[in-house]
Backbone as JSON Lines, residues from 0, in Angstrom:
{"i":0,"aa":"M","n":[84.54,119.58,4.18],"ca":[83.27,118.29,4.28],"c":[82.52,119.88,4.87]}
{"i":1,"aa":"P","n":[81.13,120.1,4.08],"ca":[80.46,120.53,4.16],"c":[79.93,120.27,5.68]}
{"i":2,"aa":"G","n":[79.36,118.88,6.51],"ca":[78.77,119.26,8.14],"c":[77.36,119.01,7.69]}
{"i":3,"aa":"K","n":[76.48,119.42,8.63],"ca":[74.97,118.06,8.98],"c":[74.77,119.64,7.8]}
{"i":4,"aa":"V","n":[73.21,118.62,7.63],"ca":[72.59,119.35,5.66],"c":[71.14,119.57,6.78]}
{"i":5,"aa":"R","n":[70.45,120.56,7.53],"ca":[69.23,120.35,7.29],"c":[68.32,120.5,6.57]}
{"i":6,"aa":"R","n":[67.35,119.35,6.39],"ca":[66.46,118.6,5.9],"c":[64.86,119.02,6.37]}
{"i":7,"aa":"I","n":[64.43,119.31,5.23],"ca":[62.91,120.17,6.01],"c":[62.18,119.18,4.44]}
{"i":8,"aa":"V","n":[60.22,118.1,5.44],"ca":[59.64,117.72,4.83],"c":[58.62,118.75,5.01]}
{"i":9,"aa":"T","n":[57.34,119.42,3.77],"ca":[56.51,119.55,4.39],"c":[55.15,118.42,3.55]}
{"i":10,"aa":"A","n":[54.16,118.58,4.31],"ca":[52.86,117.85,3.93],"c":[51.32,118.76,3.82]}
{"i":11,"aa":"V","n":[50.72,118.16,3.48],"ca":[48.76,119.08,3.54],"c":[48.28,118.43,4.13]}
{"i":12,"aa":"N","n":[47.53,119.28,5.28],"ca":[46.63,118.18,6.04],"c":[45.55,118.08,5.34]}
{"i":13,"aa":"D","n":[44.29,117.53,6.41],"ca":[42.92,117.45,5.81],"c":[42.05,118.81,5.45]}
{"i":14,"aa":"Q","n":[42.42,120.13,5.81],"ca":[41.65,120.96,5.4],"c":[42.71,121.76,4.14]}
{"i":15,"aa":"G","n":[43.73,120.93,4.14],"ca":[44.57,121.56,2.48],"c":[45.38,122.65,2.75]}
{"i":16,"aa":"R","n":[45.9,122.63,4.32],"ca":[47.21,123.45,4.71],"c":[48.29,123.22,4.12]}
{"i":17,"aa":"S","n":[49.5,123.46,4.27],"ca":[50.7,123.24,4.47],"c":[51.74,123.22,5.59]}
{"i":18,"aa":"Y","n":[52.38,121.91,6.19],"ca":[52.94,122.07,7.82],"c":[53.91,121.33,7.34]}
{"i":19,"aa":"I","n":[55.1,121.15,8.29],"ca":[56.07,121.2,8.55],"c":[56.16,119.97,8.86]}
{"i":20,"aa":"L","n":[56.13,118.27,8.28],"ca":[56.37,117.29,8.59],"c":[57.45,117.0,9.59]}
{"i":21,"aa":"S","n":[58.65,117.3,9.17],"ca":[59.64,116.69,9.91],"c":[60.27,118.16,9.65]}
{"i":22,"aa":"D","n":[61.89,118.58,10.75],"ca":[62.83,118.8,10.47],"c":[63.37,118.43,10.99]}
{"i":23,"aa":"T","n":[64.76,117.96,10.32],"ca":[65.78,116.96,10.5],"c":[67.37,117.4,10.43]}
{"i":24,"aa":"E","n":[68.17,117.06,10.96],"ca":[69.52,117.38,10.77],"c":[70.09,116.42,10.7]}
{"i":25,"aa":"L","n":[70.75,116.43,9.02],"ca":[71.39,114.86,8.43],"c":[72.8,115.11,8.61]}
{"i":26,"aa":"P","n":[74.2,114.52,8.34],"ca":[73.25,112.83,9.07],"c":[73.14,113.06,10.55]}
{"i":27,"aa":"T","n":[72.45,111.85,10.88],"ca":[71.88,111.55,12.15],"c":[72.74,111.86,13.18]}
{"i":28,"aa":"G","n":[74.02,110.44,12.75],"ca":[75.16,110.45,13.18],"c":[76.4,111.33,12.78]}
{"i":29,"aa":"D","n":[77.72,110.9,14.07],"ca":[78.44,111.64,13.68],"c":[79.16,111.64,12.19]}
{"i":30,"aa":"I","n":[79.76,112.52,12.03],"ca":[80.7,112.73,10.43],"c":[81.82,111.55,10.63]}
{"i":31,"aa":"D","n":[82.2,110.89,9.47],"ca":[83.24,109.66,9.12],"c":[84.3,110.17,8.45]}
{"i":32,"aa":"P","n":[85.12,110.84,8.81],"ca":[85.91,111.83,7.68],"c":[86.71,110.76,6.66]}
{"i":33,"aa":"V","n":[86.84,109.94,6.75],"ca":[87.12,109.42,5.69],"c":[85.85,108.69,4.21]}
{"i":34,"aa":"H","n":[84.72,108.94,4.72],"ca":[83.51,108.09,3.92],"c":[82.82,109.6,3.8]}
{"i":35,"aa":"G","n":[83.19,110.8,5.06],"ca":[82.42,112.29,4.88],"c":[81.31,111.79,4.67]}
{"i":36,"aa":"V","n":[80.46,113.04,4.62],"ca":[78.54,112.91,4.2],"c":[78.4,112.21,3.33]}
{"i":37,"aa":"R","n":[77.08,112.14,3.68],"ca":[76.2,111.25,2.56],"c":[74.87,111.5,3.37]}
{"i":38,"aa":"A","n":[73.91,112.01,2.65],"ca":[72.88,112.35,3.13],"c":[71.37,112.29,2.02]}
{"i":39,"aa":"G","n":[70.34,111.44,1.87],"ca":[70.11,111.2,1.1],"c":[68.55,112.22,1.53]}
{"i":40,"aa":"L","n":[68.66,113.13,0.55],"ca":[67.0,114.16,0.81],"c":[65.92,113.39,0.42]}
{"i":41,"aa":"W","n":[65.76,112.87,-1.01],"ca":[64.68,112.45,-0.94],"c":[64.96,111.25,-1.94]}
{"i":42,"aa":"L","n":[63.74,110.62,-2.33],"ca":[63.75,109.2,-2.91],"c":[61.99,109.31,-3.97]}
{"i":43,"aa":"T","n":[62.11,109.07,-5.11],"ca":[61.12,108.34,-6.22],"c":[61.11,107.17,-6.81]}
{"i":44,"aa":"D","n":[60.26,106.82,-6.78],"ca":[60.04,105.03,-7.57],"c":[59.5,105.52,-8.43]}
{"i":45,"aa":"R","n":[58.5,107.19,-9.22],"ca":[58.78,106.63,-10.64],"c":[58.66,108.63,-10.88]}
{"i":46,"aa":"A","n":[58.84,108.27,-12.57],"ca":[58.7,109.91,-13.54],"c":[57.59,111.52,-12.59]}
{"i":47,"aa":"R","n":[56.48,110.67,-12.82],"ca":[55.63,111.58,-12.05],"c":[54.78,111.26,-10.36]}
{"i":48,"aa":"P","n":[55.99,111.47,-9.42],"ca":[55.57,110.86,-7.83],"c":[54.91,111.79,-7.27]}
{"i":49,"aa":"S","n":[53.94,110.71,-7.06],"ca":[52.8,111.53,-5.6],"c":[53.15,111.82,-4.54]}
{"i":50,"aa":"N","n":[51.88,113.25,-4.72],"ca":[51.89,113.95,-2.85],"c":[50.75,114.0,-1.76]}
{"i":51,"aa":"A","n":[50.48,112.57,-2.31],"ca":[49.07,112.36,-1.39],"c":[49.96,111.15,-0.48]}
{"i":52,"aa":"G","n":[49.17,111.44,0.85],"ca":[50.06,111.32,2.02],"c":[51.11,111.53,2.4]}
{"i":53,"aa":"T","n":[51.41,110.86,3.98],"ca":[52.65,111.35,4.6],"c":[54.12,110.48,4.63]}
{"i":54,"aa":"A","n":[54.32,109.51,4.07],"ca":[54.79,108.29,4.08],"c":[56.66,109.19,3.54]}
{"i":55,"aa":"D","n":[57.16,109.13,4.21],"ca":[58.83,109.45,3.31],"c":[59.42,108.91,3.82]}
{"i":56,"aa":"P","n":[60.11,108.86,2.01],"ca":[60.76,107.71,1.68],"c":[62.2,107.36,2.29]}
{"i":57,"aa":"A","n":[63.02,108.22,3.45],"ca":[64.53,108.88,3.48],"c":[64.67,109.44,4.74]}
{"i":58,"aa":"P","n":[63.2,108.66,5.76],"ca":[62.73,109.68,7.53],"c":[64.48,109.49,8.25]}
{"i":59,"aa":"D","n":[65.79,109.17,7.95],"ca":[66.77,109.15,8.98],"c":[67.99,109.65,7.67]}
{"i":60,"aa":"G","n":[67.5,109.69,6.23],"ca":[68.45,110.24,5.33],"c":[69.57,108.83,5.35]}
{"i":61,"aa":"V","n":[69.47,107.55,4.7],"ca":[69.35,106.4,4.69],"c":[69.7,106.35,3.06]}
{"i":62,"aa":"I","n":[69.57,106.2,2.48],"ca":[69.34,105.79,1.34],"c":[70.92,105.06,0.7]}
{"i":63,"aa":"T","n":[70.35,103.93,1.02],"ca":[71.76,103.38,0.24],"c":[71.88,102.59,-0.68]}
{"i":64,"aa":"Q","n":[70.69,102.53,-1.83],"ca":[70.84,102.56,-3.03],"c":[71.67,103.43,-3.64]}
{"i":65,"aa":"T","n":[72.85,103.08,-4.55],"ca":[73.26,104.46,-5.57],"c":[72.25,104.76,-6.58]}
{"i":66,"aa":"P","n":[71.3,103.42,-7.07],"ca":[70.62,104.24,-7.69],"c":[68.7,104.09,-7.41]}
{"i":67,"aa":"P","n":[67.95,104.94,-7.97],"ca":[66.76,104.26,-6.74],"c":[66.33,102.31,-7.41]}
{"i":68,"aa":"Q","n":[65.8,102.27,-6.91],"ca":[64.76,100.85,-6.53],"c":[64.1,100.21,-8.11]}
{"i":69,"aa":"H","n":[63.56,101.54,-8.72],"ca":[62.67,101.51,-9.54],"c":[62.86,102.95,-10.96]}
{"i":70,"aa":"P","n":[63.09,101.41,-11.82],"ca":[63.73,102.16,-13.4],"c":[62.34,103.39,-13.18]}
{"i":71,"aa":"G","n":[63.29,104.83,-13.69],"ca":[61.79,106.08,-13.97],"c":[62.13,107.14,-12.66]}
{"i":72,"aa":"G","n":[62.89,106.19,-10.93],"ca":[62.91,106.69,-10.32],"c":[63.65,108.0,-10.61]}
{"i":73,"aa":"T","n":[63.27,108.8,-8.66],"ca":[64.86,109.78,-8.98],"c":[65.53,109.52,-7.6]}
{"i":74,"aa":"V","n":[66.36,109.97,-7.25],"ca":[67.36,109.91,-5.93],"c":[68.32,111.18,-6.16]}
{"i":75,"aa":"I","n":[67.46,112.17,-4.54],"ca":[68.58,113.62,-4.44],"c":[69.31,113.43,-2.89]}
{"i":76,"aa":"R","n":[70.51,113.62,-3.05],"ca":[71.4,113.45,-2.15],"c":[72.52,114.35,-1.92]}
{"i":77,"aa":"V","n":[72.84,114.37,-0.5],"ca":[74.12,115.48,-0.67],"c":[75.47,114.3,-0.45]}
{"i":78,"aa":"A","n":[76.11,115.04,-0.79],"ca":[77.24,113.77,0.04],"c":[78.64,114.28,-1.33]}
{"i":79,"aa":"D","n":[80.02,114.69,-0.04],"ca":[81.06,114.45,-0.13],"c":[81.56,113.71,-1.18]}
{"i":80,"aa":"V","n":[81.82,114.03,-1.83],"ca":[82.58,113.06,-3.18],"c":[84.16,113.64,-3.1]}
{"i":81,"aa":"L","n":[84.78,112.58,-1.91],"ca":[86.05,112.75,-1.41],"c":[87.45,112.08,-2.77]}
{"i":82,"aa":"P","n":[88.41,112.74,-2.59],"ca":[89.43,112.64,-3.47],"c":[89.86,110.47,-2.98]}
{"i":83,"aa":"D","n":[90.28,109.69,-4.74],"ca":[90.84,108.86,-4.29],"c":[92.26,108.8,-3.09]}
{"i":84,"aa":"S","n":[93.13,109.7,-3.02],"ca":[93.68,109.53,-2.03],"c":[93.38,109.25,-0.59]}
{"i":85,"aa":"V","n":[92.24,109.82,-0.46],"ca":[91.16,110.16,0.83],"c":[90.36,108.54,1.33]}
{"i":86,"aa":"R","n":[89.49,108.49,-0.03],"ca":[88.95,106.98,0.07],"c":[88.6,106.2,-1.4]}
{"i":87,"aa":"K","n":[89.13,105.18,-1.4],"ca":[88.78,104.65,-2.47],"c":[87.75,104.01,-1.91]}
{"i":88,"aa":"V","n":[86.98,104.17,-3.38],"ca":[85.91,103.37,-4.04],"c":[86.04,102.29,-4.39]}
{"i":89,"aa":"D","n":[85.8,100.96,-4.39],"ca":[86.14,99.38,-5.03],"c":[84.76,99.21,-5.94]}
{"i":90,"aa":"A","n":[84.55,98.64,-7.2],"ca":[83.67,97.92,-7.6],"c":[82.66,97.41,-7.52]}
{"i":91,"aa":"A","n":[83.46,96.2,-6.6],"ca":[82.06,95.58,-5.54],"c":[81.49,96.1,-5.02]}
{"i":92,"aa":"E","n":[82.12,97.61,-4.2],"ca":[80.75,98.32,-3.22],"c":[79.53,98.62,-4.34]}
{"i":93,"aa":"M","n":[80.25,99.11,-5.35],"ca":[79.06,100.27,-6.24],"c":[78.08,98.9,-6.89]}
{"i":94,"aa":"Q","n":[78.76,97.8,-6.39],"ca":[77.47,96.44,-7.08],"c":[76.85,96.47,-5.9]}
{"i":95,"aa":"R","n":[77.01,96.14,-4.61],"ca":[76.12,96.27,-3.44],"c":[75.51,96.93,-3.24]}
{"i":96,"aa":"R","n":[75.74,98.59,-3.95],"ca":[74.17,99.58,-4.05],"c":[74.05,99.14,-4.85]}
{"i":97,"aa":"G","n":[73.9,98.7,-6.0],"ca":[72.84,98.41,-7.01],"c":[73.29,99.09,-8.37]}
{"i":98,"aa":"A","n":[74.43,100.03,-8.34],"ca":[75.2,100.96,-9.75],"c":[75.58,99.6,-10.53]}
{"i":99,"aa":"Q","n":[75.7,99.54,-12.19],"ca":[75.74,98.74,-12.58],"c":[76.81,99.14,-13.68]}
{"i":100,"aa":"T","n":[77.8,97.96,-12.77],"ca":[78.74,98.7,-13.63],"c":[79.92,97.27,-14.53]}
{"i":101,"aa":"D","n":[80.44,97.02,-15.11],"ca":[81.33,96.01,-16.05],"c":[82.7,96.55,-16.13]}
{"i":102,"aa":"P","n":[83.71,95.31,-16.28],"ca":[85.12,95.1,-16.11],"c":[85.72,96.51,-17.0]}
{"i":103,"aa":"E","n":[85.14,96.61,-17.74],"ca":[85.54,97.95,-18.74],"c":[85.1,99.48,-18.2]}
{"i":104,"aa":"R","n":[84.03,99.38,-17.33],"ca":[84.12,100.24,-16.73],"c":[85.12,100.3,-15.15]}
{"i":105,"aa":"S","n":[84.7,99.71,-14.6],"ca":[85.55,99.42,-13.86],"c":[87.13,99.82,-14.06]}
{"i":106,"aa":"A","n":[87.48,99.28,-14.95],"ca":[88.98,99.21,-15.3],"c":[88.76,101.02,-15.14]}
{"i":107,"aa":"R","n":[88.47,102.05,-15.64],"ca":[88.65,103.47,-15.88],"c":[89.12,103.93,-14.74]}
{"i":108,"aa":"H","n":[87.91,103.47,-13.5],"ca":[87.31,104.17,-12.88],"c":[86.36,103.0,-11.74]}
{"i":109,"aa":"P","n":[87.11,102.83,-10.31],"ca":[86.15,101.18,-10.11],"c":[84.88,102.92,-9.19]}
{"i":110,"aa":"N","n":[84.66,104.03,-9.69],"ca":[83.43,104.32,-9.09],"c":[82.43,104.92,-10.35]}
{"i":111,"aa":"F","n":[83.36,104.08,-11.51],"ca":[82.37,104.53,-13.08],"c":[81.49,103.51,-12.9]}
{"i":112,"aa":"H","n":[80.04,104.2,-12.88],"ca":[78.86,102.89,-13.13],"c":[77.69,104.11,-13.98]}
{"i":113,"aa":"R","n":[76.98,103.55,-14.24],"ca":[75.39,103.9,-14.4],"c":[74.37,103.23,-14.35]}
{"i":114,"aa":"T","n":[73.4,104.61,-14.52],"ca":[72.21,104.04,-14.17],"c":[70.75,104.4,-14.74]}
{"i":115,"aa":"D","n":[69.93,103.39,-14.59],"ca":[68.55,104.01,-15.8],"c":[67.56,104.75,-14.57]}
{"i":116,"aa":"T","n":[67.73,105.23,-14.0],"ca":[67.14,106.77,-13.06],"c":[67.61,108.06,-13.7]}
{"i":117,"aa":"I","n":[66.86,109.51,-12.6],"ca":[67.93,110.26,-13.1],"c":[68.73,110.33,-11.53]}
{"i":118,"aa":"D","n":[69.95,110.58,-11.74],"ca":[70.14,111.07,-10.99],"c":[70.47,112.44,-10.29]}
{"i":119,"aa":"Y","n":[70.82,113.17,-9.71],"ca":[71.73,114.87,-9.13],"c":[72.76,114.85,-9.11]}
{"i":120,"aa":"A","n":[73.63,115.42,-9.34],"ca":[75.21,115.95,-8.38],"c":[74.65,116.98,-9.0]}
{"i":121,"aa":"I","n":[74.93,117.89,-7.75],"ca":[75.03,119.44,-7.91],"c":[76.43,119.8,-6.88]}
{"i":122,"aa":"C","n":[77.29,119.8,-7.0],"ca":[78.7,121.02,-6.5],"c":[78.4,122.35,-6.0]}
{"i":123,"aa":"L","n":[78.28,121.77,-4.28],"ca":[78.62,122.92,-3.75],"c":[79.7,123.54,-3.73]}
{"i":124,"aa":"E","n":[80.53,122.93,-3.71],"ca":[81.98,123.64,-2.97],"c":[82.84,122.7,-3.57]}
{"i":125,"aa":"G","n":[84.36,123.71,-4.17],"ca":[85.56,122.51,-5.04],"c":[85.41,122.22,-6.54]}
{"i":126,"aa":"R","n":[85.65,121.28,-6.96],"ca":[85.9,120.57,-8.18],"c":[85.44,118.95,-8.28]}
{"i":127,"aa":"S","n":[84.4,118.85,-9.79],"ca":[85.15,117.27,-9.12],"c":[85.16,117.14,-10.98]}
{"i":128,"aa":"T","n":[85.4,115.8,-11.37],"ca":[86.08,115.8,-12.17],"c":[85.4,114.39,-12.86]}
{"i":129,"aa":"R","n":[84.59,114.21,-13.77],"ca":[83.54,113.28,-14.31],"c":[84.22,112.48,-15.51]}
{"i":130,"aa":"S","n":[83.77,111.37,-16.09],"ca":[84.26,110.87,-17.05],"c":[83.03,110.21,-17.95]}
{"i":131,"aa":"W","n":[82.76,110.03,-19.11],"ca":[82.16,109.45,-20.14],"c":[81.95,108.99,-20.39]}
{"i":132,"aa":"T","n":[81.24,107.8,-21.24],"ca":[80.97,106.72,-21.44],"c":[81.93,107.04,-23.73]}
{"i":133,"aa":"K","n":[81.02,107.49,-23.9],"ca":[81.44,108.36,-25.3],"c":[82.21,109.89,-25.01]}
{"i":134,"aa":"A","n":[82.62,110.42,-26.08],"ca":[82.67,112.01,-25.79],"c":[81.75,112.76,-26.02]}
{"i":135,"aa":"R","n":[81.56,113.46,-25.17],"ca":[80.35,114.79,-25.61],"c":[80.59,115.24,-26.5]}
{"i":136,"aa":"R","n":[79.21,115.83,-26.69],"ca":[78.93,116.38,-28.58],"c":[79.02,117.67,-28.0]}
């Protein structure tokens, strides 16, 4: 487990100068060893997000939906992807989090889903095995 994640959000003031809007360590609570770290860093609702204002879409680092609510949106989070032997994911959990699942996908693996959004997966440590609907070219 990587431990806590430091999230720094900047904004621009009325004079056009940047400043630190927030500097937070996430998750704000204890890390459950069965679920690992799951910290939401940023969320957008469209492919060309606005930099206007100081609204923070994930001030506490909690993004409950797997994909963003809006097609064309993006989400970036830091998450421990734990082995199945440590944490079992079921298809019902994926559906509650808004992921698109179906019996065929779930039969391959309960975490197998698709989204209509841009999702980022960056491996910081270890390795991750991915499955695709069709063979890659």
